[in-house]
N, C-alpha and C positions, 0 to 999 in steps of 0.2 A: 219817642222823642220827636217833636215837630221839626220840620225842615225850616231852615233859615229862609224867610220870605225873599231876601235878596238873591239867595242861591236858587230858589225856585223860579224867580223871574228870569234869571240868567239862563236856566235850563230851558225854559219855554222859548226865550229869544233864540237860543242856539238851535232848537228843534225847528223853529220856523225858518231860520236862515239856512239850515241844512236842507230842508225839503225844497226851499226856493232854489238853492244851488243845484240840487239833483234835477229838478224840472228844467231849469234854464240850460244846464249843460246837456241834458238829453235832447232838447230842441235843437241846440246848436250842432251837436254831433250828428243828428239825423240828417242834416243837410249835407254832411260829408258823403253819406250814402246816397242821397239823391243825385249827387254829381258823380257817382261812380257806377251805380247799378242801372242807370238809364241806358247804358250800352247794351245790356242783355235784351232789352225790348227793341232797340233800334236795329240790332244785328240781323234778324231775319229779313227785314226790308232792305238793308244794305247789301245782303247777299243776293237778293232777288234783282236789285238794280245793277249788280255787277261792279259796284264801286270798290269792292274788296272780296277776296276769296276766303274760303273756310280756313285754310292754313295760315294766311296772312292775319286773319282775325285771331286765330289761336295763338300765333306768335306774339301779337300785340298784347293779348290778355296775359300770357306767361311773363313777358318782360314787365308789364304793368304790375303784376303780382309780386314778382321778385323785388322790384324797386320799391313797391309799397312796404314790403317787409323791411328792406334796407332803410327806408325813410322812417320807419318806426324805431329801428335800432339806433341809428345815429342821433336823431332828436331825443330818443329816450335817454341817452347818456347825458345830454345837456338839460333836458326838461326838468330834472330834479332840482336844478339851480335857477331855472328861468320862470317868469310869470306865465302860468298856464293860460290865462285869459288872452293875453296878447299873442302868445304862440298859436293858439287855436284860431284867433281872428285872422292872422296873416295867412295861415294855411287855407282857410275857407275862402277868403277873397281870391287867392291864387287859383284854387280849384274852379271857382266861378269863371275866371278869365279863360282857363284852359278849355272848359266846356264850350264857351262861346266860339273860340277859335276852331275847335273840333267840328262844330256844326257848319263852319264857313268853307270847309275844304272838301275836295273830292279826290285827293291824291293819297294813296296808301301810305307813302312815306311820311306825309304830314299828319295823317291819322296817328301813326306811330309816335311821332315826336310830341304832339300835343298830349296824347294819352300817357306817355311816359313821364312827362313833366307833371301831369296831373297825379300820377302815382306817387311822386315824391312829395307833393303838397298834401296828399291824402294822409301821409304818415305823420303829419303835424296835428292830427286830431286826437288819437287815442292815448299816446304816452302822457301828454299833459293832463288828460282826464284821469288816468290811472293814478297819477301823482296827487292830483287835487282830491280825488275821492278818499284816499287814505288819510288826508288831513281833515276830512269832514266826517268820516264814518269810523266808528270803533270796530276793531277786528272781530268782536263777538257778533256783530250784526252786518258785517261787510258782505257776506254771501247773499243774504236776503235783499239788502238795499242796492248792492251793485248789480244783482240780477235784474232788479226793476230798472235800474239805469240802463242795463245792457239791451233792453227792449228797443232802445233808440235805433239799434242796427236794423231791426225788423220794420219799425215805423218809417225809417228812411227808405228802405227797399220798397215798402208798400207805397210810399209817396211816388217813387220812381215808376213802379209798375202801373199804378192807378192813373198817374198823370199822363204817361205815354199812351195807355189804352184809351183814355178820354180824347187825347189829341188825334189818335188814329180814327176814332169814331167820328170826330168832327171833320175829318178829311185832310188833316195836316200830315206832312211827310215826316220822315225820320229825323230830319235836321232840327225840328222843333223839340225833339226829345233832349236837345242840348241847349237851345236858346232859352227856353223857359226856365229850366233848372238853374242856368247861369244867373239869370235875373233874381230868382228866389234865393239862391245861395249868397248873392251879394247883399241882399237885405238881411239875411241871417247873420252875416259877418258883423254887420253894424249892431244887431241885437246881441251877439256874443260879446262884443267889446264893452257894451254898457251894462249887461245884465249878469254875466257869469263872474263870480268872485273867486279868485285864486285860493283864498284861505279864509278861515273864520276871522282872522285879524283884518283882512281887507274888507270883510262884510261888517266889521264893527262889533263882533261878538267874541267871547273868550275862546282861546284855542281848545281843541279836543284834548281831554284828559284821559290818558291811557291807564295810569295808576291812580285810582280814586283816593288813595291815601296821601297823595302828593298834589300840591297845587299845579295847575296847568301852566305850561311855559312854552314859549315859542322855541322849538328845537333848532339848533344850528344844522346846516346842511352837512352831512357826513363827508369826510374826505373821499376822493375817488378810489383809493386803495381799499378802503372799508366797503364801499358799495360794490366794487368788483368781487370782493370775497363773499359778500352776502348773496350775490347772484350766481357767480360761476363756481363758487365753492359749495353750492347746495345741490346734491344729486336729485332732489325732488324737482327743482326747477328744470334741470336737464331732461328729466323723464317726461314732464308735462309738455315741455317745448317740443320734444320729438313726437309725442302723441298729437300735438297740435297740427303737425304736418298732415296727418290722416284726417283729422277733424275738418280741416279746411278743404281737403279734396272732395269730401262728401258734400260739404256745404256749398262750395262754389260749383261743384258738378251740377247740382240742382238749380242753384240761383242764377249762375251765369249762362248756362246752356238750356235752362228750362223751357223758355218759349220756343227755342229752335228745335229741341228734340220732340217736344209735344206736337209741333207742326209737321216735322219730317217723319217721325216714328209713329205717332198716333193719329196724324191727319187732322189735328185740332187747329183752327185759325189762330193767328197771333193774338188778337184781342181777347179771345176766350182763354187761350193758354196763359195770357198775362193774369187773368182773373184766378186761374188755378194756382199760379205761383203766389198770388196775393194770399190765397187761402193757406198755402204753405207757410208764408211769413206770419200770418195771424196766429196759426197754431204754434209757431215758434215763440211768439210773445207769451202765450200761456205756459209753454214748456219751460221757457227761461225762468220765469218767476217761480214755477213749481220746483225746478231744480235747485234754485237758491233756498227756498223754504225747506226742502228735504235736507239740504246740506247743513243748515243751521239747526234744525229741529230733530232730525233723525241721526245724522252722522256727526253732529257736534262740531261743525266747521270743517270736516274732512271732505273737501270737494272732490278729491280724486275718486272716492268711493261712489259718489253719485255719477261721475263720468263713466265708470265701468258699466253701469246698468243702462245709461243713456246710449252709449255706443253699441251695446248689444242689440237694443231694440231699434236703433237707427238702421243697423245692418239688416234686421229682419224686415222692416218696412221697405227698405230699398230693394231687397230681394223680392218681396211681394209685388212691387211695382214692375220690376223687370219681368217677373213670371206672368203677370197679367196679360192675357192674350189681346191682340189688336181687335177692335170691335167691341170690347167690353164697355159697359155703361161708363160715361164720364165720371159719374159720382163715385164709382169704385176707385178709379185712378186718383181722383181728388182726395178721397179719404186716405189712401196710402201715402200720397204726397204730404198730407197734413200730419200723418203719423211720423214720417221722417223728419219734417220740420219741427214738430214738438220735441223730438229727441235730440236732434243734432245741435240745436242752439244752446242747450244746457251746458255741454262741455265747452262750447265756444265762449260762453260767459264765464264759466267756472275756472277755466285755465287762467284768465286774467286775475281772478280773485285769488286763486292758489298762489300765483306768482307774486301778487302784491303782499299777501299775508306772509309768505315765506321770506321775501326780501325785506319785509317791514317797510314802514313809510320812509325809511332812509334811502331806499333804492327801488321803490315800487315802479317808477317810470322806466328805469333801466331794465328791470326784470321783464316788464311787459314789452319793451322794445325787443328783447331777446326772444321771447315766446312768439312775438309778432313776426319776426323775420323767418322763424321756422314755419309758422303757419302760411305765410305768403310765399315761401319757397315751394309750397305745394302746387302753385300755379304752373310750375314746370310740368306737372301731371295734369291738372285740371284745365289748363289752357291748351298748349300745343300738343300735349300728350293725348287728351281726349279727342282733339281734332284728328290726330294721326290714327288712333284706334278706330274712330268712327269711319274714317275714309277707307281704312284697311279691312275692318271686320263688321262694321255696321253698328247701329245704336244698341242692339240687343246685347252684344258682348260688352259694350261700353258701360251700360247700366249694371250688368253683372259684376264688372270690376269695381264699380263704386260701392256696391254692397260688401265686397271683399275688403276694401280699404277700411270700411267702418269697423269690421271685426278685428283688423290689424291694430287699429287705434285702441280698441278695448283691451287687447293683450298688453299693450304698453302701459295703460293706466293701472292694470293689475299689478305691475311691478312696484308701484308706489302705494299700494293698498294700506300699508301700515304707517304711512307718513303722518307726522304730527300736524295739527291744524295750522300752526303758525311757526315762524322762525324767530319770534321775539326772545326766546330763551337761548338762542345760539350765540356763541361768543365770536 
């Protein structure tokens, strides 16, 4: 039986609008990372200049992380009801302002204030995206397409690392790692306002149809009590949220401290160390997409199972980097870093997908706010915790601990091995 031409045209229009939304929201969210991960490149030079100490920096990073998680949680409660495009635009514009102010000061207390405010505005990026993605992408293909979207994290980090490396190569100081991203993020906020569409209706195409036997309709926002039950009454969401704590320790351990430990532990210059972390992030792009594909095609949407294997190999690669002797060829260290990056970003993406599918599109933003606060709570370890371990025991013990945290995350994911792919059948 041939398909109704009008239906075929609508399907084509929806697919085009869907990919346009994915691309535009990826670009906008990447600039949240540009205005967050620039600090990892600036910090070795800030330490050398003496404008901040290792423990002060670790404390700022920990508070920043905890508040980033909190800012995901609180907006996540409201983002299911608010326009995601406007929510993101405001957050990105405020992050741009905080970056500019950060670059203007030399006082540790002001560094802390501006970066803490930046933490709160950073949380206005992902929850609305999680909510919008569930309105644009069917649960059966959410893992694949949201994994593609999730590479925006890596592209944003690559922008920060590459831009700062280029600025250092041209003779600019660490302050320009904040001035230039501030300007670029301001431009990106304007782009977000005009180009990101909150829903298919806002883009002028039919709403996503979950049950193909029924006509698509714009669903009303679920009551708060219903959304709380979908999130906090689901043991799978609790399990992946706890696992996210360990995923983020490993991820931030490499990303936030990478240029510093490469310089101090391996004797690699900051600019070259930045290029190695870029390689880590580029491997993460491939790993993220691969993890999404495996989840949909091999495990039939059960992202937790993919996470088990990702965390196992992330731990093995992290252990290999720790065990690699000083003086070993840089290419060996780079390959081990790339292996860790390939593996660790799969769970980072899939946790958001699992949470969104389990909570359904009724409470996707709230669920991701919850998993987000658990992930960013890890900065109590990856920030001041790593600074303390390094100061007390050295980088060797610190990197060994990161490998152990990866294996702890794997064990938590194993607890949810038999979880269903979605929560759409839950009452």
